[in-house]
C-alpha positions as MATLAB code, in Angstrom:
seq = 'MDEFERLFRDYTPVVYRFLLSLCGDAGLAEELTDETFYQAYLHIGRFRGECKIETWLCRIAKNALYKEQKRAKRTAAGAEPDETAATEDPFAAIHDKSQALEIHRHLHSLSEPYREVFMLRVFGELTFREIADICGRTESWAKVTFYRAKNKLIESMEGRHEN';
ca = [
       0.000    0.000    0.000;
       1.228    3.467   -0.875;
       2.389    5.541    2.115;
      -0.052    8.356    1.338;
      -2.953    5.891    1.051;
      -2.112    4.632    4.538;
      -1.922    8.207    5.796;
      -5.324    8.938    4.247;
      -6.900    5.799    5.710;
      -5.459    6.297    9.197;
      -6.101   10.018    9.617;
      -9.330   10.680    7.728;
     -11.494   10.067   10.843;
      -9.329   12.416   12.946;
      -9.491   15.228   10.401;
     -13.216   14.723    9.817;
     -14.043   14.862   13.563;
     -11.848   17.930   13.945;
     -13.624   19.749   11.118;
     -17.051   18.637   12.302;
     -16.284   20.038   15.745;
     -15.395   23.384   14.184;
     -18.160   23.782   11.618;
     -20.983   21.538   12.854;
     -21.906   20.593    9.280;
     -21.289   16.956    8.338;
     -21.385   17.641    4.592;
     -18.969   20.544    4.798;
     -16.687   18.585    7.121;
     -16.581   15.724    4.616;
     -15.862   18.066    1.709;
     -13.127   19.871    3.638;
     -11.597   16.555    4.739;
     -11.162   15.686    1.067;
      -9.683   19.136    0.394;
      -7.318   18.711    3.342;
      -5.884   15.476    1.985;
      -5.654   16.938   -1.500;
      -3.603   19.848   -0.137;
      -1.543   17.467    1.997;
      -0.783   15.367   -1.087;
       0.315   18.459   -3.014;
       2.502   19.738   -0.186;
       3.731   16.575    1.546;
       7.296   17.702    0.822;
       6.759   20.671    3.143;
       6.086   18.455    6.148;
       9.252   18.720    8.210;
       8.294   16.333   11.002;
       8.458   19.055   13.670;
       4.997   18.040   14.896;
       2.717   15.041   14.685;
       1.271   14.328   11.249;
      -2.279   14.715   12.609;
      -1.371   18.183   13.915;
      -0.101   19.160   10.477;
      -3.240   17.764    8.826;
      -5.531   19.556   11.295;
      -3.718   22.831   10.599;
      -4.326   22.313    6.865;
      -7.967   21.471    7.654;
      -8.391   24.594    9.762;
      -6.945   26.732    6.967;
      -9.281   25.065    4.467;
     -12.241   25.850    6.720;
     -11.209   29.489    7.100;
     -10.762   29.755    3.342;
     -14.232   28.264    2.798;
     -15.772   30.603    5.374;
     -14.217   33.627    3.660;
     -15.475   32.410    0.290;
     -18.956   31.819    1.677;
     -18.975   35.244    3.297;
     -18.063   36.895   -0.016;
     -20.763   35.029   -1.942;
     -23.453   35.390    0.713;
     -22.770   39.123    1.103;
     -23.994   39.276    4.673;
     -26.585   36.468    4.573;
     -27.201   34.668    7.872;
     -25.735   31.140    8.138;
     -28.225   28.293    7.948;
     -28.860   27.126   11.511;
     -30.221   23.790   10.266;
     -26.953   22.862    8.538;
     -25.692   20.648   11.352;
     -26.841   17.121   10.655;
     -25.272   15.523   13.726;
     -26.200   16.712   17.203;
     -23.253   16.288   19.592;
     -25.717   16.621   22.469;
     -27.668   13.521   21.410;
     -27.362   12.163   24.945;
     -29.256   15.182   26.268;
     -32.950   14.404   26.189;
     -34.007   18.004   26.416;
     -33.347   19.487   22.960;
     -34.118   22.989   24.186;
     -31.300   22.672   26.717;
     -28.906   21.585   23.967;
     -29.973   24.554   21.844;
     -29.457   26.863   24.815;
     -25.935   25.490   25.367;
     -25.106   26.027   21.684;
     -26.409   29.609   21.833;
     -24.205   30.381   24.795;
     -21.254   28.604   23.221;
     -21.731   30.657   20.055;
     -21.530   33.857   22.115;
     -18.077   32.965   23.496;
     -15.235   34.950   21.972;
     -12.201   33.388   20.361;
     -10.049   31.556   21.353;
     -12.402   30.283   24.073;
     -15.045   28.957   21.687;
     -12.524   27.185   19.471;
     -10.621   25.563   22.339;
     -13.852   24.440   24.028;
     -15.169   22.934   20.785;
     -11.889   21.196   19.988;
     -11.753   19.675   23.456;
     -15.422   18.708   23.876;
     -16.652   17.980   20.347;
     -13.334   17.215   18.651;
     -12.183   15.084   21.580;
      -8.634   16.395   21.207;
      -6.032   16.384   23.954;
      -4.670   19.627   25.336;
      -1.360   18.838   23.616;
      -3.103   18.483   20.230;
      -5.051   21.716   20.784;
      -1.832   23.505   21.703;
      -0.120   22.222   18.558;
      -3.017   23.291   16.339;
      -3.172   26.763   17.872;
       0.592   27.180   17.976;
       0.579   27.649   21.754;
       1.646   25.746   24.865;
      -0.241   22.930   26.514;
      -0.657   25.103   29.622;
      -2.282   27.798   27.487;
      -4.736   25.229   26.105;
      -5.645   24.029   29.609;
      -6.124   27.543   30.988;
      -8.113   28.646   27.948;
     -10.403   25.610   28.195;
     -10.926   26.198   31.928;
     -11.775   29.872   31.295;
     -14.075   28.958   28.401;
     -15.925   26.479   30.597;
     -16.328   29.094   33.335;
     -17.491   31.750   30.856;
     -20.058   29.321   29.473;
     -21.343   28.510   32.962;
     -21.492   32.192   33.910;
     -23.300   33.029   30.698;
     -25.886   30.323   31.276;
     -26.389   31.209   34.937;
     -26.742   34.899   34.071;
     -29.368   34.048   31.459;
     -31.492   32.105   33.959;
     -31.383   34.897   36.548;
     -32.951   37.394   34.124;
];
């Protein structure tokens, strides 16, 4: 088996879950996973081995997502994103759908990098080390940012219920 075929087979699920955690759209995540491996194939010579291969692939995936978001923003010219685009609900275990929607609303209101780190950790199921590598920061930064994001989310939800 070709080395790149093995790379594709082994890391496609990781890249897909990562993208799904960022965009919440299964179709877009699948499309961007394909784009990620296409770009990786074109630029495999640039991989210097200074990080894990999955970190490099997730960085390519993140750039592909940002590029797609910029393209969509230009073509939509200010149109609101489709809230029904997410086909998989990461809160499937929560029986109360309104509670899940409320959590997503509060999560959406978090500023960066808190929202991204929280989503990578909770939905992407990445380790703090992997998050740090993707964001180009330290593992301690990832831990502190996740802790602060969690607290901001709790405060936001508690503040909402008091009103």
